[in-house]
C-alpha positions as CSV (number, residue, x, y, z in Angstrom):
1,M,81.5,78.8,83.0
2,F,84.0,81.8,83.2
3,E,86.4,81.1,86.0
4,V,89.4,83.2,87.0
5,K,91.8,83.2,89.9
6,S,91.2,85.5,92.8
7,D,93.3,88.7,93.1
8,I,95.3,87.2,96.0
9,E,95.9,84.0,94.1
10,I,97.3,85.9,91.2
11,A,99.4,88.1,93.5
12,R,100.7,85.0,95.4
13,A,101.9,83.5,92.1
14,A,103.8,86.7,91.1
15,K,107.4,86.4,90.1
16,K,108.7,89.3,92.1
17,K,112.2,90.7,91.7
18,P,114.3,91.8,94.7
19,I,113.4,95.4,95.5
20,Q,117.0,96.5,94.9
21,E,116.5,95.6,91.2
22,I,113.3,97.6,91.0
23,G,115.1,100.6,92.6
24,A,118.0,100.3,90.1
25,K,115.6,100.6,87.2
26,I,114.8,104.2,88.2
27,G,118.2,105.1,89.5
28,I,117.8,104.5,93.2
29,P,121.1,103.1,94.6
30,T,120.9,100.2,97.1
31,E,122.2,102.2,99.9
32,H,119.3,104.6,99.6
33,L,116.7,101.8,99.9
34,L,115.6,100.8,103.4
35,P,114.2,97.3,102.9
36,Y,111.2,95.8,104.6
37,G,111.8,92.2,103.7
38,H,112.8,91.4,100.1
39,D,110.0,93.0,98.1
40,K,109.4,96.5,99.6
41,A,111.5,99.3,100.8
42,K,111.4,102.9,101.8
43,V,113.4,105.5,99.8
44,S,115.8,107.6,101.9
45,A,115.2,111.3,102.6
46,E,118.8,111.9,101.4
47,F,118.1,110.4,98.0
48,I,114.9,112.4,97.6
49,K,116.8,115.6,98.4
50,S,119.5,114.7,95.9
51,V,117.2,114.5,92.9
52,R,115.3,117.7,93.4
53,G,117.2,119.4,90.7
54,N,116.2,116.9,88.1
55,S,113.7,117.9,85.4
56,D,110.1,116.7,85.8
57,G,108.4,114.0,83.8
58,K,104.7,114.2,82.8
59,L,102.0,113.8,85.4
60,I,99.0,111.7,84.5
61,L,95.9,111.6,86.7
62,V,93.6,108.6,86.7
63,T,90.1,109.4,88.0
64,A,86.7,107.8,87.5
65,I,82.9,108.0,87.5
66,N,81.0,107.9,90.7
67,P,81.6,104.5,92.3
68,T,78.9,101.8,92.2
69,P,78.7,98.3,93.7
70,A,79.5,97.0,90.2
71,G,83.1,98.3,90.5
72,E,85.0,100.6,88.3
73,G,88.7,99.6,88.7
74,K,90.4,103.0,89.1
75,T,93.5,101.6,90.9
76,T,93.5,98.6,88.5
77,T,93.6,101.0,85.6
78,T,96.3,103.2,87.2
79,V,98.5,100.1,87.7
80,G,97.7,98.8,84.2
81,L,98.5,102.1,82.5
82,G,101.8,102.3,84.3
83,D,102.7,98.8,83.0
84,G,101.4,99.8,79.6
85,L,103.6,102.9,79.4
86,N,106.6,100.8,80.3
87,R,105.6,98.2,77.7
88,I,105.7,100.8,74.9
89,G,109.1,102.0,75.9
90,K,108.4,104.8,78.3
91,R,110.0,105.1,81.8
92,A,106.9,105.2,84.0
93,I,106.2,105.0,87.7
94,V,102.9,104.4,89.4
95,C,102.0,106.4,92.5
96,I,99.0,105.2,94.5
97,R,97.8,105.3,98.1
98,E,98.2,102.8,100.9
99,A,95.1,100.8,102.0
100,S,93.2,101.4,105.1
101,L,92.3,98.4,107.3
102,G,88.8,99.8,107.7
103,P,87.6,99.2,104.2
104,N,89.6,96.0,103.9
105,F,87.6,94.4,106.7
106,G,84.5,96.3,105.8
107,M,83.0,96.6,102.4
108,K,85.3,98.3,99.8
109,G,88.2,95.9,99.9
110,G,91.9,96.6,99.3
111,A,93.7,99.2,97.2
112,A,96.3,97.2,95.2
113,G,94.5,96.9,91.9
114,G,93.2,93.6,90.5
115,G,93.6,90.8,88.1
116,L,96.9,91.1,86.1
117,A,97.2,94.8,87.0
118,Q,98.2,94.8,90.7
119,V,101.0,96.0,92.9
120,V,102.7,93.4,95.1
121,P,103.0,92.2,97.8
122,M,99.2,92.6,97.7
123,D,98.6,91.1,101.1
124,D,101.2,93.2,102.9
125,M,100.0,96.4,101.3
126,N,96.4,95.7,102.3
127,L,97.3,95.0,105.9
128,H,100.1,96.4,108.0
129,F,102.5,97.2,105.1
130,T,105.5,99.2,106.4
131,G,103.6,100.5,109.5
132,D,102.9,104.0,108.1
133,F,99.2,104.0,109.2
134,H,100.2,102.8,112.7
135,A,102.7,105.6,113.0
136,I,100.1,108.2,111.9
137,T,97.6,106.7,114.4
138,S,100.2,106.8,117.2
139,A,101.3,110.4,116.4
140,H,97.6,111.6,116.3
141,N,96.7,109.9,119.5
142,L,99.9,111.2,121.2
143,L,98.6,114.7,120.6
144,S,95.2,113.6,122.1
145,A,96.9,112.3,125.2
146,L,99.0,115.5,125.6
147,I,95.9,117.7,125.4
148,D,94.1,115.8,128.2
149,N,97.3,115.6,130.2
150,H,97.8,119.4,129.9
151,I,94.2,119.9,131.2
152,Y,94.8,117.4,134.0
153,W,97.9,119.2,135.3
154,G,96.4,122.6,135.8
155,N,95.4,123.7,132.2
156,E,98.0,126.5,132.0
157,L,96.8,127.4,128.5
158,G,93.2,127.9,129.7
159,I,91.7,125.4,127.3
160,D,87.9,125.4,127.4
161,T,87.2,121.6,127.8
162,R,83.9,122.1,125.9
163,R,85.9,123.3,122.9
164,V,88.5,120.6,122.4
165,V,88.3,119.9,118.7
166,W,91.0,117.3,118.3
167,R,89.4,113.8,118.2
168,R,91.1,110.5,118.5
169,V,91.6,108.1,115.6
170,M,91.9,104.4,114.8
171,D,92.4,102.6,111.4
172,M,89.2,100.6,111.6
173,N,85.5,101.0,110.9
174,D,83.8,101.3,114.3
175,R,80.5,103.3,114.6
176,A,80.4,102.8,118.4
177,L,83.3,105.2,118.8
178,R,81.9,108.1,116.8
179,E,80.8,109.9,119.9
180,I,82.2,109.0,123.4
181,I,82.6,110.4,126.9
182,C,86.2,110.2,128.0
183,S,88.0,110.5,131.4
184,L,85.2,108.8,133.4
185,G,86.1,107.0,136.6
186,G,87.0,109.8,139.1
187,V,89.5,112.5,139.7
188,A,92.5,110.4,138.9
189,N,91.3,110.0,135.3
190,G,90.9,113.7,134.5
191,Y,88.0,115.9,133.6
192,P,85.1,114.1,131.8
193,R,84.1,115.5,128.4
194,E,82.5,114.6,125.1
195,A,84.9,113.3,122.5
196,G,85.0,110.9,119.6
197,F,87.0,108.9,117.1
198,D,87.5,109.3,113.3
199,I,89.1,106.8,111.1
200,T,92.9,107.3,110.7
201,V,92.6,108.2,107.0
202,A,90.5,111.2,108.0
203,S,93.2,112.4,110.4
204,E,94.7,115.8,109.8
205,V,98.0,114.1,110.5
206,M,97.4,111.9,107.5
207,A,96.7,114.9,105.4
208,I,99.8,116.7,106.7
209,L,102.0,113.7,105.9
210,C,100.7,113.6,102.4
211,L,101.1,117.4,101.8
212,A,104.4,118.0,103.6
213,K,107.5,118.5,101.5
214,D,110.0,117.2,104.0
215,L,110.5,116.6,107.8
216,K,111.0,120.3,108.5
217,D,107.8,121.2,106.7
218,L,106.1,118.2,108.5
219,E,107.0,119.5,112.0
220,K,105.9,123.0,111.2
221,R,102.5,121.8,109.9
222,L,102.1,119.6,112.9
223,G,102.7,122.7,115.1
224,D,100.0,124.6,113.2
225,I,97.3,122.1,114.1
226,I,94.5,123.8,116.1
227,V,93.6,121.4,118.9
228,A,91.2,123.5,121.1
229,Y,89.9,126.9,121.9
230,R,89.9,129.0,125.0
231,R,86.8,130.6,126.6
232,D,87.5,133.7,124.6
233,K,87.6,131.5,121.5
234,T,91.3,132.1,120.7
235,P,92.9,128.9,119.3
236,V,95.3,126.6,121.1
237,F,97.9,125.0,118.7
238,A,99.7,121.7,118.9
239,R,102.9,123.7,119.3
240,D,101.5,125.4,122.4
241,I,101.5,122.0,124.2
242,K,105.0,121.1,122.8
243,A,103.7,118.2,120.7
244,P,105.3,118.6,117.2
245,G,108.8,117.3,118.1
246,A,107.6,114.0,119.5
247,M,105.0,113.6,116.8
248,S,107.7,114.1,114.1
249,V,109.8,111.4,115.7
250,L,107.0,108.9,115.4
251,L,106.5,110.0,111.7
252,K,110.1,110.1,110.7
253,D,110.1,106.7,108.8
254,A,106.5,107.1,107.7
255,M,107.5,110.3,105.7
256,Q,109.6,108.2,103.4
257,P,107.8,106.8,100.3
258,N,107.4,103.0,100.0
259,L,108.8,101.4,96.8
260,V,107.1,98.2,95.6
261,Q,106.5,96.6,92.2
262,T,103.7,95.7,89.8
263,L,103.1,92.1,88.6
264,E,105.2,93.1,85.6
265,N,108.1,94.2,87.8
266,N,107.7,97.9,87.2
267,P,108.2,100.4,90.0
268,A,105.4,101.8,92.1
269,F,105.4,104.3,95.0
270,V,102.7,103.5,97.5
271,H,102.5,106.2,100.1
272,G,99.8,107.9,102.2
273,G,96.1,107.1,102.1
274,P,93.6,109.9,102.8
275,F,90.0,109.0,101.7
276,A,88.6,111.3,99.1
277,N,85.1,111.4,100.5
278,I,86.3,112.8,103.9
279,A,89.8,114.0,103.2
280,H,91.8,115.1,100.0
281,G,92.1,111.6,98.6
282,C,95.6,111.7,97.0
283,N,98.9,109.9,97.7
284,S,101.8,111.9,99.1
285,V,103.4,115.0,97.6
286,V,106.8,113.5,98.4
287,A,106.1,110.3,96.5
288,T,104.6,112.1,93.5
289,T,107.3,114.8,93.2
290,T,110.1,112.3,93.7
291,A,108.6,110.0,91.0
292,L,108.5,113.0,88.6
293,K,112.2,113.5,89.0
294,L,112.9,109.8,88.1
295,A,110.5,109.0,85.3
296,D,109.2,110.2,81.9
297,Y,105.6,109.6,83.1
298,V,104.1,109.3,86.6
299,V,100.6,107.8,86.8
300,T,98.7,108.6,89.9
301,E,95.1,108.2,91.1
302,A,92.7,110.3,93.1
303,G,90.0,108.6,95.2
304,F,86.5,107.9,94.2
305,G,84.9,109.9,91.3
306,A,86.2,113.0,89.6
307,D,83.7,115.1,91.6
308,L,85.7,114.3,94.8
309,G,89.1,112.9,94.2
310,A,90.0,114.8,91.0
311,E,88.6,118.1,92.2
312,K,90.7,117.8,95.4
313,F,93.7,116.6,93.4
314,F,93.5,119.8,91.3
315,D,92.3,122.3,93.9
316,I,94.3,121.1,96.9
317,K,97.3,118.9,96.0
318,C,98.3,120.5,92.7
319,R,97.7,124.0,94.1
320,K,99.7,123.3,97.3
321,A,102.6,121.4,95.5
322,G,102.8,123.4,92.3
323,L,102.0,120.4,90.2
324,K,100.8,120.7,86.6
325,P,99.0,117.5,85.3
326,A,99.5,116.9,81.6
327,A,96.5,114.6,81.0
328,A,93.7,112.8,82.8
329,V,92.1,109.3,82.3
330,I,88.5,108.9,83.4
331,V,87.7,105.2,84.2
332,A,84.2,103.9,83.4
333,T,82.7,100.5,83.0
334,V,79.7,99.2,81.1
335,R,78.4,97.6,84.3
336,A,78.5,100.9,86.1
337,M,76.7,102.7,83.3
338,K,73.9,100.1,83.5
339,M,73.6,100.6,87.3
340,N,73.4,104.4,86.7
341,G,70.7,103.5,84.2
342,G,68.6,101.7,86.8
343,V,69.8,98.1,86.4
344,K,70.1,96.1,89.7
345,K,73.5,94.5,90.4
346,E,72.1,90.9,90.1
347,N,70.9,91.7,86.5
348,L,74.2,93.3,85.2
349,G,75.1,90.1,83.2
350,T,72.2,90.6,80.9
351,E,72.7,92.9,77.8
352,D,70.9,96.2,78.2
353,V,72.1,98.8,75.7
354,A,69.3,101.2,76.6
355,A,70.4,101.2,80.3
356,V,74.0,101.9,79.2
357,R,72.8,105.0,77.3
358,K,70.6,106.1,80.2
359,G,73.5,105.9,82.6
360,C,76.1,107.6,80.5
361,P,75.2,111.2,81.6
362,N,77.1,110.4,84.9
363,L,80.2,109.9,82.8
364,G,79.5,113.0,80.7
365,R,79.3,115.1,83.9
366,H,82.8,113.9,84.9
367,I,84.2,114.6,81.4
368,E,82.8,118.2,81.6
369,N,84.2,118.6,85.1
370,V,87.8,117.6,84.1
371,R,87.6,120.0,81.2
372,Q,86.9,122.9,83.6
373,F,90.4,122.5,85.0
374,G,91.9,122.7,81.5
375,V,93.3,119.2,81.5
376,P,92.9,117.0,78.3
377,A,91.2,113.7,79.1
378,V,90.5,110.3,77.6
379,V,88.0,107.7,78.8
380,A,89.2,104.2,79.7
381,I,86.6,101.5,79.5
382,N,87.6,98.9,82.0
383,H,86.5,95.7,80.4
384,F,84.5,93.0,82.1
385,H,83.9,89.6,80.4
386,S,80.1,90.1,80.5
387,D,80.3,93.3,78.4
388,T,78.7,92.9,74.9
389,E,79.9,94.6,71.7
390,A,76.7,96.6,71.5
391,E,77.0,97.9,75.0
392,I,80.7,98.8,74.5
393,Q,79.8,100.6,71.3
394,A,77.0,102.6,72.9
395,L,79.5,103.8,75.5
396,K,82.0,104.7,72.9
397,D,79.4,106.5,70.9
398,Y,78.3,108.6,73.9
399,V,81.9,109.7,74.6
400,A,82.4,110.6,71.0
401,S,79.3,112.7,71.2
402,M,81.0,114.6,74.0
403,G,84.0,115.3,71.7
404,E,86.3,112.8,73.5
405,E,87.6,109.3,72.8
406,A,86.8,106.1,74.8
407,I,89.4,103.3,74.6
408,L,88.6,99.7,75.6
409,C,91.1,98.4,78.1
410,K,91.6,94.7,79.0
411,H,94.5,95.1,81.5
412,W,92.7,93.1,84.2
413,A,92.8,90.0,82.1
414,Q,95.8,90.7,79.8
415,G,98.1,93.0,81.8
416,S,100.0,95.6,79.9
417,A,99.2,94.0,76.5
418,G,95.5,94.9,77.1
419,I,96.1,98.6,77.6
420,E,98.7,99.6,75.0
421,N,96.2,101.7,73.0
422,L,95.4,103.8,76.1
423,A,99.1,104.2,76.8
424,H,99.7,105.5,73.3
425,K,96.8,107.9,73.6
426,V,98.0,109.2,77.0
427,V,101.4,109.9,75.5
428,A,99.9,111.8,72.6
429,L,97.8,113.9,75.0
430,A,100.7,114.6,77.3
431,E,103.1,115.5,74.6
432,S,100.6,117.7,72.8
433,G,101.0,120.5,75.3
434,A,97.3,120.9,75.4
435,S,97.0,121.1,79.2
436,Q,96.1,124.5,80.4
437,F,95.7,123.5,84.0
438,A,94.2,126.0,86.5
439,P,92.4,125.4,89.8
440,L,88.6,126.0,89.9
441,Y,88.7,129.0,92.2
442,P,91.2,131.7,93.3
443,D,92.8,131.7,96.8
444,A,91.3,135.1,97.5
445,M,87.6,133.9,97.1
446,P,85.7,133.8,100.5
447,L,85.4,130.3,102.0
448,F,81.7,129.8,101.6
449,E,81.9,131.1,98.1
450,K,84.5,128.4,97.4
451,I,82.1,125.8,98.8
452,N,79.3,127.2,96.7
453,T,81.5,127.3,93.5
454,I,82.2,123.5,93.9
455,V,78.5,122.8,94.5
456,Q,77.4,124.7,91.5
457,R,80.2,124.0,89.0
458,I,81.2,120.4,90.0
459,Y,78.0,118.9,91.6
460,R,75.6,121.0,89.5
461,G,73.6,121.8,92.6
462,S,71.6,125.0,93.0
463,E,73.5,126.1,96.1
464,A,75.2,125.1,99.3
465,I,73.1,125.8,102.4
466,A,74.4,126.1,106.0
467,D,73.2,127.4,109.4
468,K,74.3,130.8,110.6
469,S,76.7,129.2,113.1
470,V,78.6,127.5,110.2
471,R,78.8,130.7,108.2
472,D,79.9,132.7,111.3
473,Q,82.6,130.1,111.9
474,L,83.9,130.6,108.3
475,H,83.9,134.3,108.7
476,A,85.8,134.0,111.9
477,W,88.5,131.9,110.2
478,E,88.7,134.5,107.4
479,A,89.2,137.2,110.0
480,A,92.0,135.1,111.6
481,G,93.8,134.9,108.3
482,Y,92.7,131.5,107.0
483,G,90.4,132.8,104.2
484,N,92.9,131.9,101.5
485,L,92.8,128.2,102.2
486,P,91.2,125.8,99.7
487,V,88.1,123.8,100.8
488,C,87.9,120.0,101.2
489,M,84.4,118.7,100.7
490,A,83.4,115.7,102.8
491,K,80.4,114.2,101.0
492,T,79.0,110.8,99.9
493,Q,81.0,109.4,97.0
494,Y,78.0,107.7,95.4
495,S,76.3,110.8,94.0
496,F,76.8,114.3,92.9
497,S,74.2,115.1,95.5
498,T,74.4,114.3,99.3
499,D,71.8,111.5,98.7
500,P,73.9,108.3,98.0
501,N,70.9,106.7,96.2
502,L,70.6,109.5,93.7
503,R,72.6,108.2,90.8
504,G,73.1,109.6,87.3
505,A,73.7,113.3,86.8
506,P,71.2,115.2,89.0
507,T,70.9,119.0,88.9
508,G,69.4,121.7,91.0
509,H,69.8,120.0,94.3
510,T,71.0,121.8,97.5
511,V,74.0,120.6,99.4
512,P,73.7,121.1,103.2
513,V,76.9,121.8,105.0
514,R,76.3,120.6,108.6
515,E,79.8,121.3,110.0
516,V,83.1,122.9,109.1
517,R,86.6,122.0,110.5
518,L,89.8,124.0,110.1
519,S,92.8,121.8,109.2
520,A,95.3,124.6,109.7
521,G,98.3,122.3,109.6
522,A,97.2,120.6,106.4
523,G,96.2,123.9,105.0
524,F,92.5,123.5,104.1
525,V,89.0,123.9,105.5
526,V,86.8,120.7,105.6
527,A,83.1,121.2,104.8
528,I,81.1,118.2,106.1
529,C,78.0,117.8,103.9
530,G,74.9,115.7,104.3
531,D,75.1,112.6,106.4
532,V,78.7,111.6,105.6
533,M,80.6,110.1,108.6
534,T,84.3,110.6,109.4
535,M,84.2,107.3,111.2
536,P,82.6,104.7,108.9
537,G,80.6,101.7,110.2
538,L,80.8,98.1,109.1
539,P,78.2,96.6,106.8
540,K,75.8,93.8,107.9
541,A,78.1,91.2,106.4
542,P,81.6,92.7,106.5
543,S,84.5,91.4,104.3
544,S,86.3,90.2,107.5
545,E,83.9,87.2,107.6
546,K,85.7,85.8,104.6
547,I,89.3,86.7,105.5
548,L,91.2,83.8,107.1
549,L,94.4,81.8,107.1
550,N,94.2,78.5,105.2
551,E,95.9,75.3,106.2
552,N,99.1,76.4,104.6
553,G,99.2,79.6,106.6
554,D,98.3,81.7,103.6
555,I,95.8,84.6,103.7
556,E,92.5,84.0,101.9
557,G,89.7,86.4,101.2
558,L,91.5,89.7,100.6
559,S,90.4,91.6,97.5
């Protein structure tokens, strides 16, 4: 019987170094680390400003195939590759996102990696960490309170209470809060209206924090948030109700990247956490750009599959921050290929080479998509103990037929020693100068045409479809000067289509856009497609049922 320790057991046994030693490895003096305990710290804004003149290292993106219940291990591979690059003598920093409490207690689990490729402290990172998400939640809901307070005290700005577009947020999956009626209970409680909640990671404040360059940029972007419209449909901004200053105060510490370490005591920045299925899915610009000033290689991830996370990394984050990725890694597993080939989860332990081959077109689609951005890529096969040699070879052969290389990686079980080959390949790709990165579409393209371009070129659908009201709204935003913004697609992560059950590499499907939202502060337009929800619900048997404190007071059940 194959038995292994759980992720949290491995993390608890880690031999961590004081965070000051981790900072010293990349040139951060102790006085510029603001410690949260002994094993995590924030990096001061003064230090970040002081290194802006340094030359940049190479930026490596880790993305993946469409997620399946079998698991792909994108974060695990990101952490493993960072360790692997350090192992072969390169100065590398990992940049990943913080974990949301919603998925932790719901279905997906945490965001610290797994096995011997984790960042620690894993339990802190997957729970309250340094309080960044609480600060974002508080700043967002302060703005909500100020809007209703302004309406209560006479509504000087003439806000149409039917057109308040700023929803509240909380960092938990709670379907009961998707649509609510607020201000019930009489005159003293304000004017009743329809409202609702999103999950914190879908908040525009989260996106702003992850895209802002510094506190000054943060405050300006917060002021640019559109919170409501008047009866003549002119916008009301957060700055109109004097919210940005107080919001910035709440976010002052949250703007500073968090420094932690991997199991092998290598540095990792963990900062920000927007979901890639409903937001732009990347860690903060501040963390990534700072890491590039301190390391030869920065390994970062983008959420879910390359159709969502990587597309938004390229078209939103890189476009906005002027980043030029040198190479990409596309994570795939034999197990996920078999699920895309029609095998049920309970049967994945049985060899099925035909199913691997049948499922490979999903991977092929992602390889083609990354190519469209001009970034050289390699496939990382994240190894599971149940994989057979024949199945691994079938996957390698398919990738070779696409003109690329697939490298077997055993970092989950072996740490950096199991991913050296991938590290060497990534260095070769990055140093080759082959990257000719360019976004998918130009700024000047009309908004609906941008949506349609993503649908046709990334999802391989026939077209995006939308009601006249949606198209009219996009035209109105273009007339108001927002037409040059990129689009952020909110869509199921499980398929190239809007049907989460349609696996593989479908073509010719339509993508219905049911709603569009203008994130003027973040600087993009959100297109909500199909049935995707910006406030998730809990599954029938949520992960929270298995999370508890044992007799020693240690946390059990986190993954």
